[in-house]
C-alpha positions in Angstrom: 27.9 16.1 46.6 30.6 18.6 47.8 33.8 19.1 45.9 37.3 19.3 47.5 38.6 22.9 47.5 41.5 23.7 45.2 44.8 25.0 46.6 44.8 28.8 46.9 47.6 29.1 44.3 45.4 27.4 41.7 42.3 29.3 42.7 44.2 32.6 42.3 45.5 31.6 38.8 49.1 31.3 39.9 51.2 28.6 38.2 51.7 25.6 40.5 55.2 25.1 41.7 56.8 21.7 40.8 59.2 20.0 43.2 61.7 18.9 40.5 62.7 19.8 36.9 61.4 17.6 34.0 63.6 14.6 33.1 64.6 14.6 29.3 64.2 10.8 29.2 60.6 11.2 30.5 59.9 13.9 27.8 61.2 11.6 25.1 59.0 8.8 26.3 56.0 11.1 26.4 56.7 12.1 22.7 56.8 8.4 21.7 53.6 7.7 23.6 52.0 10.6 21.8 53.0 9.3 18.4 51.6 5.9 19.3 48.4 7.3 20.5 48.0 9.4 17.3 48.7 6.2 15.2 46.1 4.3 17.1 43.5 7.0 16.6 44.2 7.2 12.9 43.8 3.4 12.7 40.5 3.6 14.5 39.0 6.4 12.4 37.5 4.1 9.7 36.1 1.8 12.4 34.6 4.8 14.2 33.2 6.5 11.0 31.9 3.3 9.4 28.9 3.0 11.7 28.2 6.7 11.3 28.3 6.3 7.5 26.1 3.2 7.6 23.7 4.9 10.0 23.5 7.8 7.5 22.8 5.3 4.8 19.6 4.4 6.6 18.2 7.3 4.4 19.1 5.2 1.3 16.3 4.0 -0.8 15.6 1.5 -3.6 13.2 1.9 -6.4 12.2 -1.2 -8.4 10.8 -0.9 -11.9 8.4 -2.5 -12.5 7.4 -3.1 -8.9 5.4 -6.2 -9.9 6.6 -8.8 -12.4 6.6 -12.5 -13.2 9.1 -15.3 -12.2 12.0 -15.5 -14.6 11.9 -11.8 -15.6 14.3 -8.9 -15.0 13.6 -5.7 -13.1 15.6 -2.5 -12.8 16.8 -1.6 -9.3 17.8 2.0 -8.7 19.6 3.1 -5.5 19.8 6.6 -4.1 21.4 8.1 -1.0 24.2 5.5 -0.6 27.8 6.2 0.4 29.7 7.4 -2.6 31.6 4.7 -4.5 30.4 2.0 -2.1 29.8 -1.6 -3.2 27.4 -4.3 -2.1 24.8 -6.8 -3.3 21.1 -6.7 -4.1 19.5 -9.8 -2.7 16.0 -11.3 -3.0 14.7 -12.0 0.5 18.3 -11.6 1.8 19.3 -14.9 0.2 22.9 -15.1 -1.1 21.7 -17.6 -3.7 19.7 -14.9 -5.4 21.8 -11.7 -5.6 23.6 -9.3 -8.0 26.3 -6.8 -7.2 26.1 -3.0 -7.3 28.5 -0.1 -7.1 27.4 3.4 -6.3 28.8 6.3 -8.2 30.3 9.5 -6.7 26.9 10.8 -6.1 25.8 7.7 -4.2 23.4 6.4 -6.8 23.4 3.2 -8.9 21.2 1.3 -11.4 21.4 -2.5 -11.9 19.3 -5.2 -13.5 18.1 -8.0 -11.2 17.0 -11.3 -12.6 14.1 -12.8 -10.7 14.7 -16.6 -10.4 12.1 -18.7 -12.3 11.6 -20.7 -9.2 10.4 -17.7 -7.1 7.1 -18.3 -5.5 4.2 -15.9 -6.3 3.5 -13.2 -3.7 5.4 -10.3 -2.0 9.2 -10.5 -1.7 11.9 -8.1 -0.5 14.9 -6.8 -2.5 17.5 -5.5 -0.2 20.8 -3.6 -0.7 23.4 -5.5 1.5 26.7 -4.1 2.6 29.0 -7.1 3.5 31.0 -6.2 6.6 34.6 -7.3 7.3 33.5 -9.4 10.2 32.9 -13.1 9.7 29.4 -13.8 8.4 28.1 -10.3 9.2 26.4 -7.8 6.9 24.3 -4.7 7.0 21.0 -4.0 5.2 21.1 -0.5 3.9 17.7 -0.2 2.1 14.8 -2.5 1.0 11.8 -2.4 -1.3 8.9 -4.7 -1.9 8.7 -6.7 -5.2 5.4 -8.3 -6.1 5.9 -11.5 -8.1 2.7 -12.5 -9.9 2.0 -14.7 -12.8 1.1 -12.5 -15.8 -2.5 -12.6 -16.9 -3.3 -14.7 -20.0 -5.8 -12.2 -21.3 -4.9 -11.2 -24.9 -4.6 -7.5 -25.4 -7.8 -6.1 -27.1 -8.6 -2.7 -28.4 -10.4 -0.6 -25.8 -13.8 0.5 -27.1 -15.3 3.7 -26.0 -18.1 3.5 -23.5 -21.6 3.4 -24.9 -24.7 4.5 -23.1 -26.8 1.5 -22.3 -30.0 3.2 -21.4 -32.1 5.8 -23.3 -31.6 9.2 -21.7 -34.9 10.6 -20.5 -35.7 14.3 -20.3 -33.8 16.0 -17.5 -35.6 17.1 -14.5 -37.2 20.5 -14.8 -37.0 21.4 -11.1 -34.8 24.4 -10.5 -31.9 24.0 -8.2 -31.7 26.2 -5.1 -28.5 28.1 -4.8 -29.2 29.3 -1.3 -28.1 27.1 1.6 -31.0 26.0 3.8 -31.2 24.3 7.1 -31.0 20.5 6.8 -34.5 19.2 7.4 -35.2 15.8 8.9 -36.2 13.5 6.1 -39.1 11.2 6.7 -38.4 8.1 4.6 -41.5 6.6 3.0 -41.4 2.9 2.6 -42.0 1.6 -0.9 -41.8 -2.1 -2.0 -39.8 -1.1 -5.1 -37.3 0.9 -3.0 -36.8 -1.5 -0.2 -33.1 -2.5 0.0 -32.3 -5.8 -1.5 -31.8 -8.4 1.3 -28.3 -9.5 1.9 -27.5 -12.7 0.1 -26.2 -15.7 2.0 -22.5 -16.4 1.6 -23.3 -19.5 -0.4 -25.1 -17.5 -3.0 -23.4 -16.3 -6.2 -24.7 -12.7 -6.7 -24.6 -11.6 -10.3 -22.3 -8.8 -11.5 -24.1 -5.5 -11.7 -24.6 -4.1 -15.2 -24.8 -0.6 -16.6 -26.1 1.9 -15.7 -24.5 1.5 -12.2 -24.7 3.8 -9.2 -21.3 4.0 -7.5 -19.7 6.2 -4.8 -16.1 7.3 -4.3 -14.8 5.8 -1.0 -11.7 6.5 1.1 -10.0 3.7 3.1 -7.4 6.0 4.6 -8.8 6.2 8.2 -7.8 6.5 11.0 -4.7 8.2 9.6 -6.6 10.9 7.7 -8.4 12.1 10.8 -5.3 14.0 11.8 -3.8 16.3 9.2 -2.1 19.6 8.9 -2.1 20.1 12.7 -5.9 19.4 13.0 -7.4 16.5 14.8 -10.0 15.7 13.6 -9.5 17.1 10.1 -13.2 17.7 9.4 -16.0 20.2 10.2 -18.4 17.3 10.8 -19.2 14.5 13.3 -19.7 11.1 11.6 -22.4 9.0 13.2 -19.9 6.1 13.4 -17.4 8.4 15.2 -13.9 9.0 14.0 -13.6 5.3 13.0 -10.9 2.9 12.0 -11.3 1.9 8.4 -9.7 -1.5 9.1 -12.7 -2.5 11.3 -14.8 -5.2 9.7 -17.8 -3.9 11.7 -17.3 -0.4 10.3 -16.9 -1.6 6.7 -20.0 -3.8 6.9 -22.0 -1.0 8.3 -20.8 1.3 5.5 -21.7 -1.3 2.8 -25.2 -1.6 4.3 -25.6 2.2 4.2 -24.6 2.3 0.5 -26.9 -0.5 -0.4 -29.7 1.3 1.4 -29.0 4.2 -1.0 -29.0 1.8 -4.0 -25.3 2.3 -4.5 -24.0 -0.9 -6.0 -20.2 -0.3 -5.9 -17.6 1.6 -4.1 -14.6 3.2 -5.9 -11.8 2.9 -3.2 -8.9 5.3 -3.3 -5.7 3.3 -4.0 -2.2 4.9 -3.6 -0.1 2.0 -4.7 1.4 -1.4 -3.7 2.1 -1.7 0.0 0.3 1.5 1.1 -2.3 1.6 3.8 -5.1 1.8 1.2 -3.7 -1.2 -0.6 -3.7 -3.2 2.6 -7.3 -2.3 3.4 -8.9 -3.0 0.1 -8.8 -6.8 0.7 -10.7 -6.1 3.9 -13.4 -4.2 1.9 -13.6 -7.2 -0.5 -13.9 -9.7 2.3 -16.6 -7.6 4.1 -18.7 -7.5 0.8 -18.6 -11.3 0.4 -22.1 -12.6 -0.4 -23.7 -9.2 -0.3 -23.8 -8.4 -4.0 -21.8 -5.2 -3.3 -18.7 -4.6 -5.5 -15.5 -2.6 -5.2 -13.1 -1.1 -7.7 -9.9 0.9 -7.2 -9.4 4.6 -7.8 -5.9 4.8 -9.2 -4.5 7.9 -7.5 -0.9 8.0 -8.9 -2.0 9.7 -12.2 -3.2 12.6 -10.1 0.3 13.6 -8.9 2.6 12.6 -11.8 2.8 10.8 -15.0 3.5 7.1 -14.3 5.3 5.3 -17.1 3.7 2.7 -19.3 5.8 0.1 -17.4 4.7 1.3 -14.0 1.0 1.3 -15.0 1.3 -2.2 -16.5 3.0 -3.5 -13.3 0.2 -1.9 -11.2 -2.6 -3.3 -13.3 -0.9 -6.7 -13.3 -0.8 -6.5 -9.5 -4.4 -5.4 -9.2 -5.5 -8.2 -11.5 -3.6 -10.9 -9.5 -4.2 -9.8 -5.9 -7.5 -7.7 -5.8 -9.6 -8.3 -9.0 -9.5 -12.0 -8.5 -11.9 -11.6 -5.6 -15.6 -12.3 -6.5 -16.5 -9.0 -4.9 -14.4 -6.9 -7.3 -16.4 -5.0 -9.9 -16.3 -6.3 -13.4 -18.0 -5.0 -16.5 -18.2 -7.2 -19.6 -15.9 -9.6 -17.8 -13.2 -7.0 -17.3 -12.0 -5.7 -13.9 -12.8 -2.0 -13.5 -10.2 0.6 -12.6 -11.1 4.3 -12.2 -8.2 6.7 -12.8 -7.7 10.1 -11.1 -6.0 12.9 -13.0 -4.5 16.4 -12.8 -4.5 19.6 -14.8 -1.6 18.4 -17.0 -3.5 15.4 -18.5 -4.0 15.3 -22.2 -4.4 12.7 -25.0 -0.9 11.5 -24.1 -2.4 10.3 -20.8 -4.9 8.2 -22.8 -2.1 6.9 -25.0 -0.1 5.7 -22.0 -3.1 3.8 -20.6 -3.9 2.2 -23.9 -0.3 0.9 -24.2 -0.1 -0.1 -20.6 -3.4 -2.0 -20.4 -2.1 -5.5 -21.5 -4.3 -7.3 -18.9 -7.7 -6.4 -20.2 -8.8 -3.9 -17.5 -11.9 -1.8 -17.9 -10.4 1.7 -17.6 -12.3 4.8 -16.7 -10.2 7.9 -17.0 -10.8 11.4 -15.6 -11.8 13.9 -18.2 -9.7 16.7 -19.5 -10.2 19.3 -22.2 -10.6 17.7 -25.6 -10.8 14.1 -24.3 -13.4 13.1 -26.8 -11.0 13.9 -29.7 -8.2 11.6 -28.5 -7.3 8.7 -30.8 -6.8 6.5 -27.7 -10.2 6.0 -26.0 -10.6 4.1 -22.7 -13.7 2.2 -21.8 -15.2 5.2 -20.0 -14.7 8.8 -18.7 -15.7 10.5 -15.5 -15.3 13.8 -13.7 -14.2 14.2 -10.1 -15.1 17.8 -9.1 -17.2 17.9 -5.9 -17.0 21.7 -5.7 -19.8 21.6 -8.4 -23.2 20.2 -7.5 -23.5 18.2 -10.7 -21.4 17.2 -13.7 -22.6 15.6 -16.9 -20.3 13.8 -19.4 -23.0 12.6 -21.8 -22.7 9.0 -22.8 -20.2 8.3 -20.0 -21.1 9.6 -16.5 -23.1 11.9 -14.3 -21.7 13.0 -11.0 -23.4 14.7 -8.0 -21.9 16.2 -4.8 -23.7 17.1 -1.6 -21.3 19.9 -0.7 -17.6 20.8 -0.4 -16.4 22.3 2.9 -12.7 21.6 3.5 -11.6 21.3 7.1 -9.0 24.1 7.0 -11.2 26.5 5.1 -13.5 29.1 6.7 -16.3 28.8 4.1 -17.7 26.1 1.9 -17.0 26.0 -1.8 -20.3 24.3 -2.2 -22.9 24.7 0.5 -25.0 21.8 1.5 -28.7 22.1 0.5 -30.8 19.0 0.9 -33.6 20.3 -1.4 -31.0 20.8 -4.2 -29.6 17.4 -3.5 -33.0 15.8 -4.1 -33.2 17.6 -7.5 -29.6 16.5 -8.3 -30.5 12.8 -7.6 -33.4 13.0 -10.0 -31.2 14.6 -12.7 -28.6 11.9 -12.3 -31.2 9.2 -12.7 -32.8 11.0 -15.7 -29.4 11.2 -17.4 -29.3 7.5 -18.0 -25.5 7.7 -17.8 -23.7 4.4 -17.6 -21.9 5.6 -14.4 -24.0 7.5 -11.9 -21.4 8.7 -9.4 -21.6 10.0 -5.8 -18.7 12.3 -4.8 -18.3 11.1 -2.2 -19.3 8.6 0.4 -16.8 9.5 3.1 -14.2 12.1 2.1 -14.6 13.8 5.5 -11.5 16.1 5.1 -13.1 17.9 2.1 -16.5 17.7 3.6 -18.1 15.9 0.6 -19.4 12.9 2.5 -23.0 11.5 2.2 -22.2 9.0 5.0 -24.4 9.8 8.1 -23.3 12.6 10.4 -24.8 14.4 13.4 -25.3 17.4 11.2 -27.7 15.6 8.9 -28.8 12.6 10.9 -32.3 11.2 10.2 -34.9 8.8 11.6 -33.7 6.0 9.3 -30.2 6.1 10.9 -28.6 6.5 7.5 -28.7 10.3 7.3 -30.7 12.7 5.0 -28.4 12.5 2.0 -28.6 8.7 1.8 -32.3 8.9 2.5 -32.6 11.0 -0.7 -30.8 8.4 -2.7 -32.9 5.7 -1.2 -36.1 7.3 -2.5 -34.4 8.2 -5.8 -34.9 11.9 -5.2 -38.7 11.7 -4.8 -40.0 13.6 -1.8 
């Protein structure tokens, strides 16, 4: 499109010449019009800024403590990132009939108590911070958080005894471990009647609960999200036989359960990052896929590994696990108690064991991660374990024995623990000889850290399950 040329006087910068002098009456009118326009703009500023403020409040957040409770109880709702000195209501499922008011302070935070109506149905509900608008019947939701309403367990609190070894420890294997990485050989699996995998039970059967000692593997239900991390896709050095799979696939899960049962692994310890997370949503799929197979699942409570959750938070989480996950027949129980493994960090101490003793009001079978001096703590959980796959083996006599096939993190140039199938056979024999109540595989499918025993192109075998699971299948006997 072409533009009309400007007059030469304008193009040259000369001031345009007017035909008549300005009229004073017109100038007065213009001043009045200017004042009116300014007044209108000032009046409209709140209306213009309000949507901007509310849009910014989209970063507002709610934290509910505890995040799981029973009908008729009270929870604390904390708000952060709200407009300073703003007011509104906290509503259950956006219902005006179930609400309480809040007022943010000058920093945009508030803390209020919310009474959960006794008539609230069990299950997941939403608490929302609502800002009532001036318009008729309109309002804006600024932030929301999930509240799990579950009926509290009726199990009476009982002292938590320390774990006892239930099998006599036999002499440890005398075979020396090879420290030099060697090529992964193809493993020829010899069939043996005593080592044949147990046939899958029919859905109508009621498989018995596995007892101690038990062989279990740490499992990660965080795929496909975890395939892409830190700018890498896939985030692993290896090539899983199942491909870069979706952990929500029932076909994938059943295949993985069959692989673990082939390796005489009776239970999976599934990473759990809290209520409403992807891992939380996938654990019911794991439980469903295990139905009728005799395989069991337990959660690996991760929050203790990146903080110190309060007694109230742990109690709320255990109550949730008991009500929504552990009620499934495929959940692992020992002595009638649902099992919860707990991760940890370098800051753990006897105070950690104290918190878990106080929090466990629902009768969970708690297995904490070890720390220096754990045996001397006054508060003792049901069991202890180590999670340290950079070491080939770890023994916590009377509690657990762990083995790792290797550790080669995706973004590291060299392995912290090189894979050696011959050493792995020796490690399997040592684990069995320990007689430890928990004989742990770290891990089944932590592909990012390269600690997986799940089949991969790099160690595939004629059985289809891979060399490392083959070794477990024959209990380390060549």
